[in-house]
Backbone as JSON, one array per atom type, in Angstrom:
{
  "sequence": "XXXXXXXXXXXXXXXXXXXXXXXXXXXXXXXXXXXXXXXXXXXXXXXXXXXXXXXXXXXXXXXXXXXXXXXXXXXXXXXXXXXXXXXXXXXXXXXXXXXXXXXXXXXXXXXXXXXXXXXXXXXXXXXXXXXXXXXXXXXXXXXXXXXXXXXXXXXXXXXXXXXXXXXXXXXXXXXXXXXXXXXXXXXXXXXXXXXXXXXXXXXX",
  "N": [[0.91, -1.45, 0.19], [2.01, 1.04, 0.8], [3.34, 1.64, -1.13], [2.69, 1.67, -3.45], [1.31, 4.14, -2.92], [3.12, 6.05, -2.75], [4.15, 5.87, -5.35], [2.18, 7.03, -6.66], [2.22, 9.73, -6.0], [4.69, 10.55, -6.7], [4.73, 9.93, -9.5], [6.11, 8.3, -10.58], [5.29, 5.79, -12.4], [6.73, 3.0, -13.22], [8.86, 2.16, -11.76], [8.42, 0.62, -8.13], [8.81, 2.05, -5.56], [10.29, 1.72, -1.59], [9.86, 3.35, 0.9], [11.11, 5.09, -0.61], [13.51, 3.88, -1.49], [13.8, 0.86, -3.46], [11.81, -1.43, -4.59], [11.96, -4.78, -4.97], [9.57, -6.78, -4.22], [7.48, -7.74, -5.79], [5.97, -7.62, -9.15], [4.89, -4.67, -11.41], [2.28, -4.97, -11.38], [-0.15, -4.86, -9.86], [0.67, -2.74, -8.16], [0.2, -0.43, -9.72], [-2.6, -0.83, -10.3], [-3.92, -0.53, -7.39], [-3.08, 1.96, -7.7], [-5.17, 3.23, -8.98], [-7.98, 3.22, -7.49], [-6.44, 5.24, -5.33], [-5.75, 7.42, -6.15], [-8.22, 8.15, -6.82], [-9.83, 8.3, -4.73], [-7.89, 9.06, -2.54], [-5.35, 8.3, -0.49], [-6.36, 6.2, 1.14], [-7.53, 2.63, 2.87], [-9.54, 1.4, 2.41], [-9.14, 2.07, -0.81], [-6.66, 1.19, -1.35], [-7.24, -1.56, -0.93], [-9.19, -2.15, -2.6], [-8.97, -3.64, -5.23], [-8.51, -6.16, -4.05], [-10.96, -7.17, -3.25], [-12.7, -7.34, -6.2], [-10.75, -9.31, -7.88], [-11.13, -11.67, -6.23], [-14.12, -11.68, -7.1], [-14.24, -11.84, -9.58], [-12.54, -14.26, -9.62], [-14.59, -16.13, -8.5], [-16.15, -16.21, -10.69], [-15.15, -16.94, -12.93], [-14.56, -19.71, -11.83], [-17.3, -20.56, -11.56], [-18.21, -19.89, -14.25], [-16.66, -22.29, -15.46], [-17.06, -24.58, -13.91], [-19.69, -24.98, -15.09], [-19.28, -25.68, -17.83], [-18.52, -27.69, -17.16], [-20.32, -29.4, -16.07], [-23.67, -29.35, -14.68], [-25.77, -26.49, -14.08], [-26.19, -26.4, -11.48], [-24.12, -27.37, -10.31], [-21.9, -25.65, -10.83], [-22.58, -23.29, -9.36], [-22.64, -24.4, -7.05], [-19.56, -24.67, -6.88], [-18.94, -21.98, -7.0], [-19.88, -20.72, -4.87], [-18.53, -22.4, -3.0], [-15.58, -21.76, -3.48], [-16.11, -18.86, -2.62], [-16.59, -18.9, -0.13], [-14.45, -20.05, 1.2], [-12.0, -20.11, 3.98], [-9.52, -18.89, 2.92], [-9.74, -17.36, 1.25], [-11.96, -15.69, 1.76], [-9.87, -14.0, 3.19], [-7.59, -13.0, 1.65], [-9.04, -12.25, -0.1], [-9.49, -9.49, 0.93], [-7.28, -8.37, 1.49], [-5.05, -6.07, 1.25], [-3.01, -7.57, -1.11], [-1.18, -9.23, -3.26], [-2.84, -11.89, -4.1], [-5.54, -12.3, -4.8], [-6.16, -10.97, -6.8], [-4.23, -12.46, -8.28], [-5.27, -14.97, -8.5], [-7.22, -14.67, -9.8], [-6.79, -13.55, -12.11], [-5.26, -16.37, -13.0], [-7.8, -17.82, -13.01], [-8.74, -16.82, -15.1], [-7.5, -17.03, -16.85], [-7.8, -19.63, -17.86], [-10.3, -20.46, -17.97], [-10.12, -19.12, -20.79], [-8.99, -20.87, -21.85], [-10.15, -23.64, -21.59], [-12.88, -22.84, -23.04], [-11.14, -22.88, -25.84], [-10.46, -25.27, -25.7], [-13.22, -26.84, -25.51], [-14.09, -25.61, -27.66], [-12.75, -24.47, -30.61], [-9.6, -23.43, -30.84], [-9.01, -19.96, -31.19], [-8.21, -17.21, -33.07], [-8.92, -14.81, -30.79], [-9.07, -16.46, -28.7], [-6.42, -17.35, -28.33], [-4.97, -14.57, -27.82], [-6.87, -13.62, -25.76], [-6.36, -15.39, -23.71], [-3.24, -14.69, -23.59], [-3.12, -12.78, -22.97], [-4.56, -12.87, -19.87], [-2.5, -14.71, -18.74], [-0.09, -12.73, -19.24], [-0.92, -11.03, -17.54], [-1.02, -11.99, -14.94], [1.79, -13.07, -14.74], [2.93, -10.25, -14.36], [1.49, -9.9, -12.0], [2.48, -11.56, -9.91], [5.12, -13.0, -10.8], [6.64, -15.27, -12.38], [5.38, -17.84, -11.62], [2.62, -17.59, -11.89], [2.88, -17.74, -14.56], [4.06, -20.33, -14.75], [2.39, -22.19, -13.12], [-0.31, -21.9, -14.07], [-0.15, -22.95, -16.78], [0.75, -25.73, -16.34], [-1.41, -26.33, -15.21], [-2.99, -26.46, -17.63], [-1.69, -28.19, -19.47], [-2.06, -30.55, -17.63], [-4.93, -30.76, -17.58], [-5.15, -31.37, -20.93], [-3.55, -33.76, -20.63], [-5.4, -35.59, -19.48], [-7.74, -35.48, -20.54], [-7.27, -36.73, -22.61], [-6.36, -35.46, -24.52], [-3.85, -34.09, -25.59], [-0.92, -32.92, -27.55], [0.72, -32.17, -30.26], [-0.11, -29.94, -31.9], [-1.33, -28.79, -29.7], [0.26, -28.67, -27.67], [2.13, -26.65, -29.4], [0.48, -24.31, -29.49], [0.5, -23.56, -26.67], [2.57, -22.98, -26.2], [2.91, -21.18, -27.52], [1.03, -19.02, -26.45], [3.05, -18.63, -23.9], [4.41, -17.5, -25.03], [3.77, -14.8, -25.82], [2.57, -14.25, -23.41], [5.26, -13.79, -22.07], [6.25, -11.76, -23.71], [4.4, -9.44, -23.1], [5.31, -8.85, -20.5], [7.78, -8.51, -20.36], [7.95, -6.07, -21.53], [7.13, -4.66, -19.77], [9.06, -5.19, -17.78], [11.78, -4.98, -18.94], [12.46, -2.19, -19.58], [12.32, -1.23, -16.73], [13.93, -3.0, -15.65], [16.3, -1.72, -16.54], [16.08, 0.79, -16.08], [17.11, 0.55, -13.12], [19.41, 0.13, -13.21], [19.91, -2.83, -14.21], [19.31, -3.53, -11.43], [16.75, -4.02, -10.02], [16.07, -6.71, -11.47], [18.06, -8.38, -10.24], [17.94, -8.42, -7.51], [15.13, -8.63, -7.44], [15.04, -11.71, -8.21], [16.88, -12.7, -6.52], [15.36, -12.06, -3.91], [12.73, -13.13, -4.18]],
  "CA": [[-0.35, -0.2, 0.14], [2.72, 2.28, 0.93], [4.59, 1.58, -2.2], [1.58, 2.75, -4.31], [1.03, 5.77, -2.39], [4.56, 6.22, -2.91], [4.12, 5.92, -7.23], [1.72, 8.16, -7.04], [3.07, 10.77, -4.75], [6.36, 10.52, -7.31], [4.54, 10.0, -10.36], [7.39, 7.61, -11.42], [4.86, 3.96, -12.68], [7.83, 2.42, -13.82], [9.42, 1.4, -10.71], [7.92, 1.03, -7.7], [9.88, 2.07, -4.4], [9.32, 2.06, -0.35], [10.46, 4.64, 1.82], [12.01, 5.77, -0.96], [14.09, 2.56, -1.59], [13.63, -0.04, -4.38], [10.99, -2.57, -3.92], [11.29, -5.34, -6.03], [9.56, -8.02, -4.29], [6.66, -8.13, -6.63], [6.4, -6.75, -10.12], [4.41, -3.78, -10.91], [0.4, -4.6, -11.78], [-0.88, -4.56, -8.34], [0.48, -0.84, -7.61], [-0.58, 0.19, -10.96], [-4.06, -0.98, -10.26], [-4.1, -0.44, -6.48], [-3.14, 3.83, -7.72], [-6.3, 4.25, -9.74], [-8.67, 3.98, -6.51], [-5.88, 5.94, -4.73], [-6.12, 8.67, -7.05], [-9.9, 8.55, -6.91], [-10.36, 8.13, -3.08], [-7.13, 8.93, -1.95], [-4.43, 7.12, 0.2], [-7.57, 5.67, 2.11], [-7.85, 1.44, 3.37], [-10.74, 1.19, 1.27], [-8.7, 2.53, -1.44], [-5.52, 0.03, -1.4], [-7.92, -2.99, -0.93], [-10.34, -2.05, -3.53], [-9.1, -4.49, -6.18], [-8.91, -7.74, -3.6], [-12.69, -8.6, -3.78], [-12.91, -7.42, -7.07], [-10.01, -10.32, -7.97], [-12.11, -12.43, -5.44], [-15.32, -12.05, -7.05], [-13.77, -12.66, -10.88], [-11.79, -16.09, -9.89], [-15.56, -17.03, -8.47], [-16.9, -15.84, -11.75], [-14.92, -17.78, -13.47], [-15.15, -20.62, -11.52], [-18.77, -20.67, -12.29], [-18.59, -20.82, -15.87], [-16.0, -23.64, -15.87], [-18.13, -25.84, -13.69], [-21.21, -24.97, -15.77], [-19.48, -26.12, -18.8], [-18.33, -29.25, -16.95], [-21.3, -30.18, -15.79], [-24.99, -28.88, -15.14], [-25.62, -25.51, -13.68], [-26.22, -25.83, -9.82], [-22.39, -27.93, -10.18], [-21.58, -24.1, -11.13], [-23.08, -22.37, -8.48], [-21.95, -25.2, -5.89], [-18.62, -24.44, -6.49], [-18.55, -20.48, -6.51], [-19.98, -20.42, -3.22], [-17.4, -23.1, -1.94], [-14.58, -21.14, -3.67], [-16.12, -17.57, -2.34], [-16.33, -19.51, 1.26], [-12.74, -20.27, 1.68], [-11.25, -19.23, 4.44], [-8.03, -18.84, 2.56], [-10.03, -16.54, -0.06], [-12.08, -14.38, 2.59], [-8.99, -13.19, 3.51], [-7.02, -12.88, 0.74], [-9.79, -11.16, -0.94], [-9.74, -7.77, 1.61], [-6.24, -7.67, 1.53], [-4.02, -5.64, 0.06], [-1.79, -8.22, -1.61], [-1.34, -9.64, -4.76], [-3.11, -13.55, -3.77], [-6.67, -12.1, -5.01], [-5.77, -10.99, -8.44], [-3.62, -13.35, -9.05], [-6.31, -16.25, -8.54], [-8.35, -14.32, -10.92], [-5.64, -14.13, -13.65], [-4.59, -18.0, -13.38], [-8.74, -18.56, -13.37], [-9.46, -16.35, -15.78], [-6.44, -17.84, -18.39], [-8.01, -21.41, -17.32], [-11.07, -20.28, -18.64], [-10.27, -19.2, -21.72], [-8.35, -22.21, -22.58], [-11.32, -24.06, -21.7], [-14.04, -22.29, -24.08], [-10.98, -22.9, -27.33], [-10.57, -26.35, -25.57], [-14.44, -27.45, -25.96], [-14.77, -25.34, -29.49], [-12.02, -24.57, -31.71], [-8.66, -22.4, -31.07], [-9.24, -19.06, -32.66], [-7.2, -16.13, -32.56], [-9.48, -14.58, -29.73], [-8.72, -16.67, -27.66], [-4.8, -17.07, -27.61], [-5.18, -13.31, -26.78], [-7.1, -13.98, -24.08], [-5.14, -16.59, -22.7], [-2.04, -14.44, -23.38], [-3.21, -11.44, -21.68], [-4.7, -13.37, -18.88], [-1.06, -14.86, -18.51], [0.71, -11.53, -19.09], [-1.13, -10.22, -16.13], [-0.26, -13.4, -13.71], [3.41, -12.32, -14.43], [2.99, -9.14, -14.14], [1.18, -9.39, -10.7], [3.37, -12.21, -9.54], [6.32, -13.22, -11.84], [7.0, -16.39, -12.77], [4.55, -18.32, -10.76], [1.83, -16.54, -12.89], [2.83, -18.5, -16.1], [3.86, -22.01, -14.52], [1.33, -22.58, -12.27], [-1.88, -22.25, -15.12], [0.59, -23.98, -18.17], [0.97, -27.1, -15.75], [-2.91, -26.88, -15.27], [-3.69, -27.28, -18.73], [-1.35, -29.58, -19.61], [-2.63, -31.85, -17.17], [-6.08, -30.62, -18.34], [-5.01, -32.11, -21.73], [-3.26, -34.67, -20.55], [-6.68, -36.1, -18.54], [-9.01, -35.24, -21.4], [-6.65, -37.26, -23.89], [-6.17, -34.27, -26.16], [-2.65, -33.67, -25.8], [-0.8, -32.98, -28.93], [2.3, -31.24, -30.63], [-0.54, -28.87, -31.8], [-1.68, -28.11, -28.11], [1.54, -27.71, -27.39], [2.6, -25.07, -29.8], [-0.51, -23.26, -28.82], [0.65, -23.55, -25.14], [4.12, -22.56, -26.58], [2.99, -19.65, -28.48], [0.37, -18.37, -25.11], [3.58, -18.21, -23.4], [5.87, -16.4, -25.65], [3.09, -13.37, -25.27], [2.63, -13.81, -22.13], [6.34, -13.02, -22.03], [5.94, -10.61, -24.12], [4.06, -8.52, -21.98], [5.67, -9.08, -19.11], [9.15, -7.55, -20.58], [7.79, -4.94, -21.76], [7.42, -3.32, -18.74], [10.42, -5.54, -17.35], [13.08, -4.08, -19.35], [12.66, -0.65, -18.93], [12.12, -1.42, -15.41], [15.4, -2.98, -15.21], [17.62, -0.66, -17.12], [15.56, 2.23, -15.05], [17.62, 0.62, -11.54], [20.49, -0.17, -13.72], [20.26, -4.14, -13.55], [19.45, -3.78, -9.7], [15.44, -4.9, -10.57], [16.22, -8.08, -12.08], [19.34, -9.29, -9.44], [17.21, -8.36, -6.48], [14.04, -9.7, -7.43], [15.18, -12.47, -8.16], [17.28, -12.93, -5.17], [14.16, -12.22, -2.82], [11.97, -14.48, -4.42]],
  "C": [[1.1, 1.22, -0.14], [3.35, 2.39, -0.8], [3.87, 2.09, -3.32], [1.31, 4.11, -4.12], [2.46, 6.56, -2.98], [4.31, 6.9, -4.95], [3.25, 7.05, -7.05], [1.7, 9.29, -7.27], [3.96, 11.12, -6.3], [5.89, 10.92, -8.98], [5.45, 9.27, -11.41], [6.1, 6.12, -11.09], [5.03, 2.97, -13.04], [8.56, 1.18, -12.8], [8.75, 1.37, -9.76], [9.14, 1.05, -6.58], [8.78, 2.17, -2.54], [10.15, 2.74, 0.63], [11.72, 5.05, 1.31], [13.17, 4.92, -1.97], [13.47, 1.65, -2.84], [12.99, -0.82, -3.97], [10.78, -3.22, -4.54], [10.91, -6.85, -5.51], [8.46, -8.13, -5.39], [6.82, -7.15, -8.09], [5.58, -5.78, -10.53], [2.43, -3.76, -11.49], [-0.23, -4.71, -10.96], [-0.43, -3.31, -8.0], [0.01, -0.03, -8.71], [-2.15, 0.02, -10.43], [-4.82, -0.69, -8.57], [-3.85, 1.95, -6.48], [-4.15, 3.97, -7.92], [-7.44, 4.3, -8.53], [-7.66, 4.69, -5.56], [-5.62, 7.27, -5.27], [-7.15, 9.06, -6.72], [-10.09, 8.69, -5.58], [-9.14, 8.39, -2.16], [-6.25, 8.14, -0.93], [-4.9, 6.6, 1.32], [-7.11, 3.84, 2.06], [-8.46, 0.85, 2.32], [-9.72, 1.3, -0.21], [-7.65, 1.41, -2.02], [-6.38, -1.38, -1.22], [-8.75, -3.25, -1.68], [-10.52, -3.38, -4.48], [-8.74, -5.77, -5.34], [-10.12, -8.08, -3.64], [-13.14, -8.06, -5.04], [-12.15, -8.62, -8.01], [-10.69, -12.06, -7.48], [-12.86, -12.68, -6.55], [-15.1, -12.48, -8.95], [-13.38, -14.02, -10.81], [-13.23, -16.47, -9.39], [-15.82, -17.03, -9.53], [-16.93, -17.1, -12.75], [-14.53, -19.34, -13.37], [-16.46, -21.72, -11.64], [-18.56, -21.66, -13.65], [-18.1, -22.19, -15.82], [-16.26, -24.42, -15.3], [-19.5, -26.22, -14.62], [-21.03, -25.19, -17.0], [-18.88, -27.36, -18.6], [-19.23, -30.02, -16.11], [-22.9, -29.37, -15.93], [-24.91, -27.51, -14.26], [-25.77, -25.21, -12.29], [-24.6, -26.64, -9.65], [-22.27, -26.05, -9.95], [-21.77, -23.14, -10.07], [-22.59, -22.88, -7.03], [-20.43, -24.48, -5.8], [-18.0, -22.93, -6.31], [-19.05, -20.35, -5.15], [-18.93, -21.21, -2.4], [-16.1, -22.23, -2.18], [-14.75, -19.79, -2.79], [-16.18, -17.9, -0.79], [-15.34, -20.15, 2.29], [-12.53, -19.59, 2.7], [-10.17, -18.98, 4.3], [-8.3, -17.44, 1.54], [-10.69, -15.39, 0.95], [-11.14, -13.82, 3.19], [-7.92, -12.39, 2.9], [-7.97, -11.94, -0.24], [-10.54, -9.82, -0.39], [-8.67, -7.73, 1.84], [-5.5, -7.16, 0.53], [-2.84, -5.84, -0.67], [-2.43, -8.61, -2.76], [-2.5, -11.36, -5.15], [-4.94, -13.17, -4.44], [-6.86, -11.75, -6.74], [-4.82, -11.77, -9.14], [-4.19, -14.71, -9.4], [-7.35, -15.95, -9.94], [-7.43, -13.96, -12.14], [-5.71, -15.23, -14.04], [-6.12, -18.3, -13.83], [-9.22, -17.84, -14.99], [-8.61, -16.92, -17.25], [-6.95, -19.45, -18.78], [-9.38, -21.39, -18.58], [-11.31, -19.96, -20.34], [-9.9, -20.18, -22.5], [-9.14, -23.11, -22.39], [-12.39, -24.25, -22.5], [-12.54, -22.99, -25.28], [-10.86, -24.41, -26.8], [-11.65, -27.57, -26.23], [-14.76, -26.64, -27.18], [-13.24, -25.93, -30.72], [-10.76, -23.42, -31.62], [-8.59, -21.57, -31.58], [-8.02, -17.96, -32.02], [-7.36, -15.11, -31.28], [-8.94, -15.16, -28.47], [-7.25, -17.03, -27.06], [-4.61, -15.73, -27.39], [-5.35, -13.36, -25.49], [-6.43, -14.39, -22.98], [-3.5, -16.02, -22.4], [-2.3, -13.64, -22.48], [-3.74, -11.83, -20.36], [-3.04, -13.65, -17.99], [-0.1, -14.21, -18.56], [0.59, -11.05, -17.69], [-0.67, -10.89, -15.34], [1.02, -12.63, -13.94], [3.57, -11.2, -14.67], [2.37, -8.63, -12.5], [1.88, -10.66, -9.71], [4.77, -12.62, -9.81], [6.06, -14.51, -12.02], [6.06, -17.37, -12.38], [3.39, -18.52, -11.79], [1.8, -17.02, -14.2], [2.92, -19.93, -15.94], [3.16, -22.88, -14.19], [0.04, -22.84, -13.69], [-0.92, -23.12, -16.31], [0.46, -25.16, -17.47], [-0.44, -27.32, -16.0], [-3.3, -27.34, -16.51], [-3.02, -27.64, -19.43], [-1.74, -30.87, -19.1], [-3.89, -31.74, -16.89], [-6.12, -31.27, -19.92], [-4.92, -33.54, -22.05], [-4.69, -35.87, -20.46], [-7.66, -36.4, -19.4], [-8.05, -36.16, -22.72], [-6.45, -36.28, -24.74], [-4.66, -33.51, -25.97], [-2.29, -33.9, -27.4], [0.33, -32.09, -29.01], [1.4, -29.98, -31.01], [-1.06, -28.13, -31.02], [-0.69, -27.54, -27.7], [2.27, -26.7, -27.89], [1.52, -23.97, -29.44], [-0.36, -22.66, -27.76], [2.17, -22.47, -25.28], [3.6, -21.21, -26.88], [2.31, -18.5, -27.15], [1.36, -18.09, -24.42], [4.62, -17.12, -23.32], [5.35, -15.17, -25.4], [2.87, -13.04, -24.52], [3.8, -12.97, -21.72], [6.54, -11.82, -22.22], [5.55, -9.18, -23.86], [4.58, -8.34, -20.84], [7.42, -7.92, -19.47], [8.86, -6.82, -21.2], [7.75, -4.45, -21.19], [9.05, -3.7, -18.12], [11.79, -5.36, -17.59], [13.42, -2.73, -18.93], [12.76, -0.85, -17.65], [13.5, -1.55, -15.07], [16.6, -2.21, -15.61], [17.33, 0.64, -16.3], [16.84, 2.24, -13.72], [19.06, -0.25, -12.07], [20.79, -1.72, -13.52], [19.55, -4.68, -11.8], [17.39, -4.45, -9.67], [15.54, -6.25, -10.49], [17.11, -8.99, -10.85], [18.65, -9.29, -8.36], [16.11, -8.53, -6.44], [14.12, -11.33, -7.76], [15.58, -13.0, -6.65], [16.37, -12.91, -4.15], [13.25, -13.17, -3.43], [12.87, -16.04, -4.9]]
}
């Protein structure tokens, strides 16, 4: 929260700082998101927590949609209720942290992927998956890519749909997601003389 407030006051939206010092703990997306309500409502607790419940709600809706596609609508509602009442989500869904936003981006990527698997992969599917994966990378770093891609591979294997074609799709999705990440990461790293990458990789 404090890093976001510093970002808004300094006008530097490229590199997050905490008490004037570089903060390489997390990538940039959570600070960008939190800066919007901070600019609108001021540096309040509500503003800093604003996107946590938004992320949690999106994750629940994505879960509902996937479950409905896999089974009957009633199962979708049950799955959404179970996720929404999970103690961990109730905590992270109100905290000024990256977790709820990360969950939303990952479930969003899997939702679009599942739609592509059910129908036929299109450019829109590819762009959707890549955007969600890129957002996940910008939220939490490598775990935002590795985890959902692993889930997608497992889905393909369990459905007996894994093929060189699908492997190519996943590779392309990953490349596009990484391109989204480095569009911010390279300038941020250059602006800090390589410190962001060196300290970020060392801390995480």
